[in-house]
C-alpha positions, 0 to 999 in steps of 0.5 A: 871284827868281821862276825861272818869270818870264821878264823878256824875254818880259814886257817884249816883251809889255808893249811890244807891248800898249802899241803895240797899244793906240794903233795898233790902234784904231778911230780912224785912225792915220797909217800911216807914223807907226805903222810908224815907232813899231813900227820904233823899238821892234822888234826891240829891243836888249838891253832892259837898262833894263826888265830892270833895273827888273824885276830890282830889283823882284823882288829886293826881293820884288815880285811881277810885276804891272801897276805893276812892268810899267808902270814897266819898259815906260815906261822902255824906251819913253822909251829908244827915243824917245831913240834916235830923236831921238839918231840925227836929222841934227841930232844924230848923223845915224846911218844905222843903229840896232840892226842896221837903218835908223834911223827917220829913214833909213827914214821921213824926218826929220819922221816920226822927230821925231813918232815919238819924241815919240809914244813919249814920250807913250805911255810916260806913257799906259802908266803912267797906266793903272796909277795907280788900282791902287796910287795910294800908290806911283804918285806917287813912281814918276811923279816918278822916271820923269819926272825921268829925262827932263827937266832938270836931270839927265834925258836931255834935259839929257844931249842938250843938253850935246852942244851946249855948248862945254864939259862935264864928262864925269861930268855929261854921262854922268849925264844922257845915260845914267845917268838912265834907269838910276837911274830903272829901279833906283829904280822897281823898288824903289818898285814893291816898296815898298822903301827907294830910297836904296841903289838910287839909288847902284846905278843911278848906278854902273851907268849910268855903267859902261854909258856908259863901255862904250858909249864903249869900244865906239865905239872897239873894237867891230865895227859889224856886231855893235854894230848902229850906226856906230862912231867917232862920238865922235871924228867929232862931238867928243863927250865920251868916257871912252875919249878922256879916260882912254885905252882901258886907263884906261877899262877900269879905270874901267869895272871899278871902276864895276861893282864899286861897283854890286855893292857898293851892292846892299843886303841883299834876297831877290834880291841874289845873283841881281842881282849875277850879272846885273850881272856877266854884263851887264858881260862882255857889254858889255866882253868878256874879250879887251878886259880882256886887251888893256888889261892 
């Protein structure tokens, strides 16, 4: 991968530019909605999904460019929108997110709904602006990104499973969290013109691992460090790997998923660096002291 390329800066600049294009215009924008949209995106979290998209694209030999950037930014905007909606009183009723007030807590429920909707639309506006530059690859990318949002296996379906009386844990996790991870990995490969099948499996395993880690952190993390409330899965009777397998079992399942994800990375110019990134992210999500506690 390109050592001079800074994916974090690239992502932050892309997100800022996307919001500026719709909020800093000659046409008046409702000021509370504008503030709520920025609040939902900045300051960001770990930006795992856009970094993954960029990393896979670069690992497959792509050069940093508009199509790869638009895919990464669109996926992060969709993720931010999903968090706004996830925190609403009708779902988690979470007062905080990323160490600050959630959007509905800061701006009210009506504005939060509209801010989430506007970010979804913005995600596709960002991507639409790049279609003319690579029309051959853009159609597949659009299907990949849009499929991760709706039904049957996108984040809307994942949210809807929470309203069902019975749900299979794996199906819930694949839709609620895994869908955007798969989209990020596959979109990176598509932007590079690479074969996407191996990256589908990589994204699936990584997405499931991330959800298991999130379930573990809901049990064991410090809310001040996590930036959001903990104990919500039990309080809301949500499906959870930690509840289904126990803490130690969930840790072992997480480690297996991470190993499977790294094994799924195909031969490509940046395979070694990508495996190192996955391993580093795994230790950020599930620290070594948790492994010792499980043992």
